[in-house]
C-alpha beads as a LAMMPS data file, in Angstrom:
LAMMPS data file: protein, C-alpha beads

225 atoms
224 bonds

1 atom types
1 bond types

-500.0 500.0 xlo xhi
-500.0 500.0 ylo yhi
-500.0 500.0 zlo zhi

Masses

1 110.0

Atoms # bond

1 1 1 473.735 289.237 60.424
2 1 1 474.382 289.627 56.795
3 1 1 471.840 291.679 54.998
4 1 1 470.740 288.841 52.607
5 1 1 470.172 286.517 55.876
6 1 1 468.138 289.637 57.533
7 1 1 466.112 290.024 54.304
8 1 1 465.636 286.122 54.066
9 1 1 464.072 286.148 57.709
10 1 1 461.888 289.042 56.588
11 1 1 460.097 286.875 53.922
12 1 1 459.636 283.955 55.862
13 1 1 456.579 281.931 55.782
14 1 1 455.584 279.566 58.274
15 1 1 452.929 277.593 56.549
16 1 1 455.650 276.830 53.699
17 1 1 458.215 276.124 56.391
18 1 1 456.017 273.332 57.652
19 1 1 455.486 272.398 54.021
20 1 1 459.166 272.798 53.066
21 1 1 460.511 270.660 56.138
22 1 1 458.386 267.543 54.906
23 1 1 459.641 267.196 51.719
24 1 1 463.101 268.184 52.831
25 1 1 463.270 265.994 55.540
26 1 1 467.347 264.986 55.174
27 1 1 468.782 268.554 55.689
28 1 1 470.607 269.400 59.061
29 1 1 470.400 273.227 58.174
30 1 1 467.306 275.113 59.833
31 1 1 464.559 276.048 57.334
32 1 1 463.565 279.584 57.682
33 1 1 460.534 279.164 54.856
34 1 1 461.205 281.465 52.151
35 1 1 459.543 280.826 48.923
36 1 1 461.443 280.048 45.374
37 1 1 460.361 283.439 43.926
38 1 1 461.190 285.622 46.860
39 1 1 464.571 283.952 47.088
40 1 1 465.497 284.647 43.199
41 1 1 464.496 287.933 43.933
42 1 1 467.014 288.275 46.612
43 1 1 469.685 286.748 44.592
44 1 1 468.812 289.039 41.761
45 1 1 469.281 291.840 43.803
46 1 1 472.898 291.287 44.460
47 1 1 474.773 293.045 41.611
48 1 1 478.499 293.398 42.605
49 1 1 481.473 290.899 43.275
50 1 1 482.298 292.353 46.586
51 1 1 478.402 291.411 47.587
52 1 1 478.572 287.854 46.352
53 1 1 482.165 287.457 48.428
54 1 1 480.815 289.170 51.395
55 1 1 478.163 286.515 51.906
56 1 1 479.376 283.532 50.272
57 1 1 482.548 283.951 53.104
58 1 1 480.246 284.023 56.328
59 1 1 479.546 280.961 58.028
60 1 1 475.741 280.001 57.242
61 1 1 473.210 278.853 59.764
62 1 1 470.119 278.393 57.336
63 1 1 468.721 275.861 54.586
64 1 1 467.890 278.942 52.432
65 1 1 471.645 280.825 53.275
66 1 1 473.078 277.750 51.750
67 1 1 470.453 277.816 48.296
68 1 1 471.451 281.523 47.954
69 1 1 475.202 280.931 48.226
70 1 1 474.694 278.293 45.585
71 1 1 472.828 280.628 43.324
72 1 1 475.003 283.520 43.466
73 1 1 477.954 281.291 42.387
74 1 1 476.154 281.522 38.668
75 1 1 477.069 285.548 38.750
76 1 1 480.570 284.723 38.801
77 1 1 482.070 285.190 35.635
78 1 1 485.355 283.869 35.579
79 1 1 485.216 280.117 34.808
80 1 1 488.258 279.105 36.803
81 1 1 486.972 281.035 39.887
82 1 1 483.465 279.540 39.504
83 1 1 484.741 276.117 39.723
84 1 1 486.920 276.636 42.435
85 1 1 483.855 278.253 44.424
86 1 1 481.731 275.634 43.191
87 1 1 484.052 273.150 44.321
88 1 1 484.205 274.364 47.338
89 1 1 480.416 274.452 47.797
90 1 1 479.444 271.155 47.247
91 1 1 480.227 269.281 50.001
92 1 1 478.120 272.021 51.873
93 1 1 474.846 270.404 50.200
94 1 1 472.998 267.784 52.313
95 1 1 469.738 267.772 50.654
96 1 1 468.045 266.811 47.407
97 1 1 466.283 270.187 46.858
98 1 1 469.123 272.543 46.861
99 1 1 471.450 270.053 45.092
100 1 1 469.079 269.895 41.970
101 1 1 468.611 273.577 42.202
102 1 1 471.790 274.370 42.039
103 1 1 472.558 272.047 39.027
104 1 1 469.620 273.543 36.922
105 1 1 471.090 277.261 37.690
106 1 1 474.579 276.751 36.308
107 1 1 473.670 277.356 32.910
108 1 1 476.329 279.985 31.941
109 1 1 478.812 277.040 32.985
110 1 1 477.165 274.738 30.294
111 1 1 477.837 276.815 27.683
112 1 1 481.457 275.058 27.598
113 1 1 480.631 271.603 27.943
114 1 1 484.130 270.253 27.484
115 1 1 484.805 271.764 30.900
116 1 1 481.834 271.009 32.832
117 1 1 482.066 267.235 31.961
118 1 1 485.649 267.024 33.219
119 1 1 484.048 268.330 36.321
120 1 1 481.008 266.499 36.150
121 1 1 483.309 263.158 35.821
122 1 1 485.757 264.519 38.850
123 1 1 482.208 264.845 40.849
124 1 1 481.311 261.309 40.417
125 1 1 484.143 259.931 41.915
126 1 1 483.086 261.734 45.252
127 1 1 482.665 260.179 48.597
128 1 1 479.871 262.833 49.350
129 1 1 476.037 261.791 48.251
130 1 1 474.859 264.930 46.931
131 1 1 478.197 265.792 44.989
132 1 1 477.677 262.697 43.280
133 1 1 473.719 263.232 42.707
134 1 1 474.587 267.005 41.905
135 1 1 477.125 265.270 39.061
136 1 1 474.056 263.278 37.573
137 1 1 471.488 265.711 37.608
138 1 1 474.119 267.826 35.682
139 1 1 474.181 265.000 32.902
140 1 1 470.267 265.280 33.179
141 1 1 469.974 268.799 32.626
142 1 1 472.825 269.663 29.875
143 1 1 474.097 266.407 28.215
144 1 1 470.977 264.576 27.732
145 1 1 471.040 264.654 24.300
146 1 1 470.673 261.295 21.822
147 1 1 474.170 262.027 20.891
148 1 1 475.247 261.197 24.178
149 1 1 473.215 258.217 24.761
150 1 1 476.017 255.713 24.446
151 1 1 478.795 257.958 26.541
152 1 1 475.960 258.081 29.370
153 1 1 475.233 254.597 29.537
154 1 1 478.981 253.727 29.948
155 1 1 479.210 256.232 32.790
156 1 1 476.085 255.053 34.601
157 1 1 477.096 251.501 34.833
158 1 1 480.509 252.943 36.817
159 1 1 478.290 254.719 39.443
160 1 1 478.792 253.476 42.998
161 1 1 474.647 252.415 43.881
162 1 1 473.287 251.981 47.004
163 1 1 472.760 255.671 48.577
164 1 1 468.994 256.384 47.875
165 1 1 469.297 259.918 46.482
166 1 1 472.049 258.979 44.131
167 1 1 469.866 255.767 42.953
168 1 1 466.567 258.105 42.486
169 1 1 468.755 260.634 40.553
170 1 1 469.753 257.643 38.141
171 1 1 466.503 256.724 37.696
172 1 1 465.382 259.934 36.837
173 1 1 468.132 260.212 34.387
174 1 1 467.230 257.174 32.443
175 1 1 463.873 258.191 32.496
176 1 1 464.194 260.847 30.633
177 1 1 467.254 258.836 28.397
178 1 1 464.026 256.678 27.235
179 1 1 462.186 260.090 26.259
180 1 1 465.364 261.217 24.226
181 1 1 466.717 257.972 22.968
182 1 1 464.212 255.177 23.650
183 1 1 465.711 252.445 21.366
184 1 1 469.084 252.264 23.002
185 1 1 468.145 253.240 26.734
186 1 1 465.450 250.601 26.094
187 1 1 467.855 247.850 25.214
188 1 1 469.789 248.729 27.901
189 1 1 467.596 248.091 30.576
190 1 1 466.651 244.611 28.425
191 1 1 470.040 243.610 29.785
192 1 1 468.952 244.130 33.457
193 1 1 472.121 245.244 34.721
194 1 1 471.098 247.507 37.140
195 1 1 469.786 247.091 40.785
196 1 1 466.590 246.272 41.067
197 1 1 465.495 249.421 42.593
198 1 1 466.908 251.735 39.932
199 1 1 465.481 249.620 36.829
200 1 1 461.861 249.244 38.152
201 1 1 462.306 253.243 39.569
202 1 1 463.467 253.821 35.947
203 1 1 460.313 252.142 34.375
204 1 1 457.992 253.681 36.954
205 1 1 459.345 257.019 36.006
206 1 1 459.373 256.284 32.567
207 1 1 455.437 255.462 32.890
208 1 1 454.390 258.608 34.462
209 1 1 455.669 260.232 31.690
210 1 1 453.652 261.532 28.933
211 1 1 456.421 262.058 26.501
212 1 1 456.253 258.013 25.976
213 1 1 453.591 256.608 23.559
214 1 1 451.550 253.842 25.501
215 1 1 452.871 250.632 23.793
216 1 1 456.557 251.363 24.675
217 1 1 454.688 251.879 28.335
218 1 1 453.440 248.963 28.179
219 1 1 456.607 247.153 27.036
220 1 1 458.836 248.834 30.052
221 1 1 456.552 247.382 32.484
222 1 1 457.379 244.204 31.519
223 1 1 461.396 244.819 31.837
224 1 1 460.689 244.983 35.472
225 1 1 462.615 242.584 37.809

Bonds

1 1 1 2
2 1 2 3
3 1 3 4
4 1 4 5
5 1 5 6
6 1 6 7
7 1 7 8
8 1 8 9
9 1 9 10
10 1 10 11
11 1 11 12
12 1 12 13
13 1 13 14
14 1 14 15
15 1 15 16
16 1 16 17
17 1 17 18
18 1 18 19
19 1 19 20
20 1 20 21
21 1 21 22
22 1 22 23
23 1 23 24
24 1 24 25
25 1 25 26
26 1 26 27
27 1 27 28
28 1 28 29
29 1 29 30
30 1 30 31
31 1 31 32
32 1 32 33
33 1 33 34
34 1 34 35
35 1 35 36
36 1 36 37
37 1 37 38
38 1 38 39
39 1 39 40
40 1 40 41
41 1 41 42
42 1 42 43
43 1 43 44
44 1 44 45
45 1 45 46
46 1 46 47
47 1 47 48
48 1 48 49
49 1 49 50
50 1 50 51
51 1 51 52
52 1 52 53
53 1 53 54
54 1 54 55
55 1 55 56
56 1 56 57
57 1 57 58
58 1 58 59
59 1 59 60
60 1 60 61
61 1 61 62
62 1 62 63
63 1 63 64
64 1 64 65
65 1 65 66
66 1 66 67
67 1 67 68
68 1 68 69
69 1 69 70
70 1 70 71
71 1 71 72
72 1 72 73
73 1 73 74
74 1 74 75
75 1 75 76
76 1 76 77
77 1 77 78
78 1 78 79
79 1 79 80
80 1 80 81
81 1 81 82
82 1 82 83
83 1 83 84
84 1 84 85
85 1 85 86
86 1 86 87
87 1 87 88
88 1 88 89
89 1 89 90
90 1 90 91
91 1 91 92
92 1 92 93
93 1 93 94
94 1 94 95
95 1 95 96
96 1 96 97
97 1 97 98
98 1 98 99
99 1 99 100
100 1 100 101
101 1 101 102
102 1 102 103
103 1 103 104
104 1 104 105
105 1 105 106
106 1 106 107
107 1 107 108
108 1 108 109
109 1 109 110
110 1 110 111
111 1 111 112
112 1 112 113
113 1 113 114
114 1 114 115
115 1 115 116
116 1 116 117
117 1 117 118
118 1 118 119
119 1 119 120
120 1 120 121
121 1 121 122
122 1 122 123
123 1 123 124
124 1 124 125
125 1 125 126
126 1 126 127
127 1 127 128
128 1 128 129
129 1 129 130
130 1 130 131
131 1 131 132
132 1 132 133
133 1 133 134
134 1 134 135
135 1 135 136
136 1 136 137
137 1 137 138
138 1 138 139
139 1 139 140
140 1 140 141
141 1 141 142
142 1 142 143
143 1 143 144
144 1 144 145
145 1 145 146
146 1 146 147
147 1 147 148
148 1 148 149
149 1 149 150
150 1 150 151
151 1 151 152
152 1 152 153
153 1 153 154
154 1 154 155
155 1 155 156
156 1 156 157
157 1 157 158
158 1 158 159
159 1 159 160
160 1 160 161
161 1 161 162
162 1 162 163
163 1 163 164
164 1 164 165
165 1 165 166
166 1 166 167
167 1 167 168
168 1 168 169
169 1 169 170
170 1 170 171
171 1 171 172
172 1 172 173
173 1 173 174
174 1 174 175
175 1 175 176
176 1 176 177
177 1 177 178
178 1 178 179
179 1 179 180
180 1 180 181
181 1 181 182
182 1 182 183
183 1 183 184
184 1 184 185
185 1 185 186
186 1 186 187
187 1 187 188
188 1 188 189
189 1 189 190
190 1 190 191
191 1 191 192
192 1 192 193
193 1 193 194
194 1 194 195
195 1 195 196
196 1 196 197
197 1 197 198
198 1 198 199
199 1 199 200
200 1 200 201
201 1 201 202
202 1 202 203
203 1 203 204
204 1 204 205
205 1 205 206
206 1 206 207
207 1 207 208
208 1 208 209
209 1 209 210
210 1 210 211
211 1 211 212
212 1 212 213
213 1 213 214
214 1 214 215
215 1 215 216
216 1 216 217
217 1 217 218
218 1 218 219
219 1 219 220
220 1 220 221
221 1 221 222
222 1 222 223
223 1 223 224
224 1 224 225
């Protein structure tokens, strides 16, 4: 057993395992039950490239192993190597929590937005649900500025809808776009070209936000279908 797995097992919290298993019901991997601060400490303790490879090259069995694997990739400095490893890793993601956590962790890659954008477009065409969700959440994390609104709206219409965790990610993205660029995003929703679930879920999420004015929330409510 790898020493990282041993550390994960040592930090098991059975109450947290019970809680986390309820909020991540879609994973097929066994959940140990390790809280995120403990996982981050373990990841931070991996210093060398050799240590990273010694772990990511072994077979994983636990949910937390896959999470640590993804988080460790952000420590790979070479861009080509990073994307090769990330692309090999993405098909193993089978739940929203790891997907969203890893997307939020690749801030270094976002420094080269042109390269990240090219990879996001590739991921959007995947037949893997969580690879597509990963792409959408990357748009949310790294490309949600108002200057990108027009392009994002065009891209959203090309996404293959119908998978719950993809549709939820699109609604999440659009709700944040309403905060960043209300006028253009609201005009898009006025067209009512989205599936009913995404349109209405976007509006629900926006209405829950503290960053959108009350009168705008009331108007958005009229755009439900």
